[in-house]
N, C-alpha and C positions, 0 to 999 in steps of 0.2 A: 328182921325182915324175912319173909318167906319167899324164896325165889320161885319163879315159874319154871315149868319143866318142858317148855316147848323147844323145838329145834332152834339153835342159834345160827341161822343161815345169814351170812353177811349180805347186806344190801349193796351189791356192787353191780357194775354194768355187765359183768359176766352173766348175770341173770337174764339180761336182754339177749346177749349172744347165744345162750343155751336155749332160750325159748324159741328164737328164730330158727336155730338149727333143728329143734325137735318138731316144730309145727309149721313153719312158714318158709321152707327153703325155696319154694316155687313162686312165692310172691316177688314182685319186681320193682325196680327203680328205673324210671325213664328219665334220661337227661337230654335236654335240647341244647346240643352243642351248636356253635355257629354254622358248622358245615353239615350236620346230620343229627337225627335223633338216634340215641343209643339206649338199648334196653338190656338189662342184666338182672338175673335172679338173685334173691337174697342169699341163697346158698352159695352162689359164686362170690358174692360180696364177702361172706365170712371166710371162704377159702383164701381169697386174695388178702384178707386181713392177716391170715396166718403167714403168708409170704412176707408181708410188711413187717410183722413182729419179728420174724427170723432175721430180716435185714437189719432192723434196729438193734437187735441183740448182737449181731455180728459186728457192727460198728461201735459197740460199747455203750449203748444207751441202757441205763439201769433204772431201777424203780425210783420215782420221784423226780427224775430229770425231765426237762421240758423239751418238747418237740413242737416247732412252730409250723403253721400253715399260712400261706398267703394265696388263697384260692377262692374261686367262685363255687356255686352250688352244683356239685357233680357227683357221679357215682364214686369217683376216686376220693373225693373229700369225705364221702360217707364211709368208705373203707377205713380211712384214717380215724374217723369217729369211733370205730370199733377197735382197730388194732392198737392204737397208742394207749388209751386208758386201760384196756383189758390186759395188756402186758405189764401194767404197773407204772408206765410213764405218764406224763401229764401233757395233754393236748393244748397247745396255746394257739388259738385262732386269732389272726391279725387282720384288722380292717384294711382291705385292699385299696380303700379310697383315701388313705392317709398319705401325706407327703413322705418322700423317701427318708429324710432325717428323722421324722417322727417314728417311722417303722424301725429304723436302726436303734433308736432310744428304747423302744419296747423290747426288741430282741435283746438288748444289753440288760435292761431292768429284769426281764424274766430269766436271764441266764440260759437262753436256749442253746442246745447243743446241735440241733439239726433243723433244717428248713425245707419244707415241701412247698414248691411255688409253681403256679400256673405260668407257663411261658409268656402268655399274653400280658400278664400283670408285670412281669419282670421287664419285658420289652419296653413298656411305657415308663416305668420309674426305676428300673434297676440301676441306672447310672447315678441315681441320687442316694442309693442305699450303701452306706459304708458298713459292711457286715462286721459285727464284733468278732474279735479273735476267737472267742469260745464257740462260735458257730463254725464247725469244722466240716459239715456235710451238707450239701445242697442236692435235692432231688427235683428234677424237672417233670412236671405233670403235663404230659403231651402225648399224642397218639404216635407220632413218628419218632422212631428211636434215634435218628440222626439230628433231631432238632434239639440243640443244647442252648444254653443261656447266651443271649446276646443283648447287652454287653456281658462279658464273662464276669463270674463272681470273683471275689477277692483271691489273690494268689494264696495258696496254702490250703484252700478248701478242696475237698474231693467232690466231684460232681457225678451224679448217676441219673439215668433216665428211668422213670417210673415203671414203664412196661418191661424194660430190660431188667430192672430190679426184681419184678415179679417172676420173670422167667428164670432168674439165676438162683432163686431161693425156694425151698419146699413149702407146701401149705401146712403140713403137720407142725404144730407148735404146742409146747407144754405150757398151757395157760396157767399162771400161778394162782394160788388162793390168796386173795387180797383182803386187807382189812377195809371195812366200809368207811372208815375215817380217813383213808388215804386220799390224796388229791387226785382228781380225775382230769380236770380241765381248768384252763386259766383264760379268762376274758377280761379285757380292760374296758372301763367306761369310755363313753365318747369324748369326755373332757370338755363338755360345754360349760362347766363351772370351774375350770382349772385344769391342771395336769390330769391325764387319764390315770385312774386307780385300778389296780389289779384285784380281780375277784376270783378267788381260788375255790372252785366247786369241789366238793368231795363226792366219792362214789355214792355214799348214803344220800346226800342232798339231791344228787342228779336222779337217782333211782326213785326217790319219793316224789320229786317233781314230775317225773315221767308218769308215775301212777296217778298223780292228781290230774294230769291232762286227760286221762281216760275216764275220769269221773263223769257221771251225767251232768253234774253242776260244775264241771271243769270245761274242757273242750268237747267232751263226749266223743272222742275219736274211737272208731270201731273197725273191726276186721274188714267190713265191706267198703270202707272208705278208700278213696285215692286222694292223697294229700299233696298239695303243691305249696311248699313254703317259698314264697317270693321274697321273704326277708332273708338277707344274706346268712349263710352258715358261719360267717365270722362275727355275727352280731348276736351275742348271748345265746350261742348254740342254735341259731335259727329259731329262737323262742322255745327251744325244746322239742320242736315238732319232729325232727328226724328220729330221735330216740323214742318218742311216743308212737310213731308210725311203726317202727320196728317191733316194739313191745306189743302193740295191738294187732300186728299182722296186716296193717293197711299198706297198700301200694304207695310208692312215693313217686312224684314227678318233680324233677329239679330243672330250673330254668337256665343254669349256668349264669351268665351275666346278662341274659336277654330278658328284661322285665318290661319292655315296651308292650303296649296293648296287642299289637299284631302277633308278636311272639307268644304272649300268654294265651291268646285265643288258639293259636296253633297247638300249643302244648296241652291245653285243656281238652281240646278235641282229640288229639292223638292218644292221650292216656286216660280219657274219660274221668277227669278230675271231678270229685265231689266237694272238696273243701280246699280253699286257698287262703293264704294269709300274707299280709303285707301292711306297710304303713299307709295311711289315707291318701297320700299323694299319688301312689301307684294306682289306686282304685278310682281316683278322680279322673286321671287320664284314661283309664279303662272305660268309665262311664261315657266320657266324651266320644270314645271310639264306637261304643254301642249305639249312641245316638246318630252318628254319622253313617254307620255301615249296618243296615238292617239285617244283612245276611249273617253277621257275626253272632247274633243272638241264638240262631239255630245251631251254631257250631259249639255252643257252650251249654247245651241243654242239660248236661250231666251235673253242672255246678249248682250246688244247693246252699252252701254255707260259707260265710266270710268272717272269720275271727279277725277283728281289725284293732290295732293298737298303735301306740307311739305318738299319737296326737288326738285331740278331742274331735268328735264328729258331730254333725248337726242332724236334726230330724229329717231334713230334705235328703241327705246322703242315704239314710236308712230307708226312706220311702222310695227313692229312685231304684234301689236294688230290689226292694220288695215287689215293685211293679214288674220286675223281670223274673220274679219267682225265686230270688236269692235272699236268704236270711242273713242279716248282718248281726254279728255278736260283738258288742263293744267289750274290749279287754283293757287291762292296765297291768303294767309291770315295769321292771327296770333290771338292769344287769345284775344288781346286787341281790335280786330274789329269783334268779335262775331262768327266766325272768317273770313268770306268771304269778299274779297276786289277786287279781279281780276279774271276774267274768260276769257279763250282764245276762243272767238267766231270769226267767220269769217266775215269780212267787205265786203260788195258788191262792193266796189270801188277798190278792190285789184285785180291785175292780178294773174295768177296761180303761177308765180315765187314768188311774194310777199306773197301769202298765204302760200306757203311752207316755206319761210324764217321766217315767224312770228309764225309758229306752235309751236316752242319751247320756245317762249316768255311766260311770265307769264300771259299776256293778257291785256284786257281793263278793266278799272274800271267799276264795275257794277253800274247801275243807283242808285244814292243816295250817291256814294262815289266820293269825289274830291281829286285828287292827285297832288303833285308837287314834283320836285327835287330841292334841294338848295345846294349851295357850302358851304365851311367852314365859310363864313361870313354871311350866311343866305340869300344870293341873289339867285333869281331863275336861274336855269340853262336853257340853250337852249334845246328845245325838238327836237333835230335832230337825235336821235338814237345813238349818238356818245358821247356826253358830259355826264359823270356820275356825280351824286350828291346824297345826302342823300334823301331817299324817305320819304315823310311825307303825312299823310292822314287826312282828316276831313270828318266826316260822322255822321248821326244820330245814328249809331250803333258802333261807335268808342269810346273807353274810353277817358274821359277827365281828369282822375286822377286815382291813384291806391287806393285800399281800405286800410284804416288805422283805426283799431278799436278805437284807442285813439281819432281820430278826427271824429268818427261816428256821434256825435250829432251836431257838429258845421259845418260839411261839409268840403270838401277838395278843395284845390286850385292847379292849375297846377304846376308841379315840373320840374326837369331836363329833363324828357322824353316828355315834352309837351311844345309847343310854342303858345303864343297868338299873332296872326297877322291877318290882314285883317278882323278884327271883328269876328274871330272865333278861336277855339282851334285846333291846329294841333298836331297830334301824331307823334313823331319821331320814325320811325320804326327800325332804326339801320341797314337797308339795303341800300346798294349802288346800284343805278339803273340808267338806261337810259330810256327816253321816246322818241319814234320816231314820225314823223310828223302825223301819223295816230292814235297816242294815245297809241300804244302798249308799255307796260312796260316790260323791261327785267332786271331782278335782276342780277347785275354784281357780287355781293358778299355780305355777311354779313360784316359789318365794321370790326368786330373782326377776320374775316377769310382772309382779304387781307394780302398779303405777301409783305413786303418791302425789296427789294433787290437792294443794290447799290444806295439807295436813290430813286428808282422808284417802283411803285406799280405793283403787279402781281395779277390778279384775279384768285383765286383757282377755282371758279365755272365755269369760261369760259374754263379752262383746263379740268375740269371734264366732261363737256358736250361733248367735242371732244373725250375724252378717252372712254366715254360710247358708242360711235359709232363703236368702235373696235369690231369685231365679237366674239372675245374670252372673252371679259370683262363682268363679271357679276355685279360687283360693283367697283366703283373707288372714291377715295378722294385724294385731294392734300392739303398738310399742310406744314407749315414752319419748317425747321430745323435751329437752330442757326449756323451762319457761321462767322468765324473770319474775313474774308475779305469783304464779301458782307452784313453783318449783318444777313440776312436770305436768305435761298435758298429753292425753292419748292421741295417736295419729293412726289412721286406718291405712294400711298398705294392702292393696287389693289387685288381683288379676281376674279379669272377666273372661267369660267363655269366648267372646269375640271382642277384640280391643278396637272398638269403633267409637267415633264421636257420639253417635246416637246413644249407645249403651252407657258410655261415661256420663252423659248428661242425665240419662234416666236414673242411674245409681245415685248421682249427687242430689236429685230431687227426692228420691225414695227413702234413702237410708235413715235420715233423721227421724221421720215419722215412724218408721218401723221400729227403731231403737227406743223411741220415747214410750212405747207401750210396755217396756220392760225395765227401763233405767231412768233415774232422775236426770234432769236436764244437765246438771253439772258433770255427769259422767259421760255424756255423749260427745264424741270427738267432733271438732269442727274442721279438721283438716284431713284430706284424702290424698294419698299418693297412688297413682295408677302405674302398675308395672305389667309387662307382658307375661312375666313369670316371677314368682317369689324365689329368692335364693334358698338353696337347700344345703344342709349340713352333710356330714360324712355318713350319716345313717339314713338319709333320705327325708328327714324332717325339715320343716321350715326353719331357716337359720335366723333366729331373732337377734343374735349377736351382731350379724352383718347388718340387719335392718336398723338396730339401735345405733350402730356406728354411723350409718348413713344419715341418721337424724340429728347427729351432733352438729353444732354450729361450726362454721369454718374458722380455723385458727388464724 
């Protein structure tokens, strides 16, 4: 083998830190706290990251040890995004919407040594969190120095205040040279199909994912953008957007915990946001707000792009935002792939009809991701846009195994969620999908959400996409109800824009004929359940587990 002679610079998050320091110290992050809007420059963010790194070093945090956060989207959380991994420790972001006992289990499983927590979160669920013994240090993220934890943390832990910690430690820090294969951050899956699984991102995987977000056929984030990630920073690193914004030199706007339409309009206006991202449920409420308040549209004139993921979106959703001059980009990903895998970008070799047809697909694999669909025997499916199979992915930023503390020292080997084939590891996503001849992937359903009726499969997601095109529908989900004759039958669970008798009757009359244009009669649900709002899970997606449970017969 003839080795190349290029510089072997490690792909670590220190590349982002150094680039921001060199080029973008005057770019800003704007946080909308409940009491005020706060603006800070990227240069100061890096200085404060140095203060944090010195503090962590002083309390004995060493390379590879986990530091947890229980926090909303804020400039302080961004500082931890830089400080913890760049000093060689591992940032463990915990879902603030979990129950206290679940948070305690994650702290224990990750073997966290310190916890940074927003006081507002602790005030709500702190009494439910039994801190593991190895969590010896708790830092309160709050403006006022005298505001400590209430209820108090476990006896034996040292408590510090974030701003006091900053004042007591210097900014200058000897940032170490790290291996690109060292762990940078730890995120757990939402646990919708079982216990949450730990996904341990490396510096290399995170840096490559960050660069992919900047590609024209990725998210195409640029220096001129102002990015508002309304997806939580505890959810798959806010889809990688904070790191991408730092690398690109784009300004950031962070909503803290306020993702209601009024707060988002205020932040978009104040920070001149050009790009914002969240799950569809956030933007459905946002659309309702724009329809009710004509003045809001003038306040968000800077907003041009919405990368949307986490659930399928219908054509009416895209068309509604297009009428307001906002481009919707359908995306797909999961915690295990850092999380971006697909973006719906337009190919130049498609005609207008094909472009419109593919707009609701999840998209094309971003450069660096390789996809395939396989049948039950593991054989590749035909990519004709019709034959469904299990979607599998191989990528430099896709997980090759789940984190297991017991196996931390000896390494992990692929398990049931992973397949070794063609000389590489493939992640089994659990999604059923088709791939068309142009490469566009369309998620047919989650394997667990498919409905088996009379021995035949029904795609709940395909039905939902058509239901979302009905003008009166705000949210829709289709789930299975046990049936003595057919095994399972689909049931429509729907929330209308206005929950009135007139709209309910109109929907009952309309939906059957609308669905019959796309589905055979046996696939069309006969039962409709009207709800004022569909239940949501801990990541803001529609909670189908709760809906399926409600459909079970009484015992």
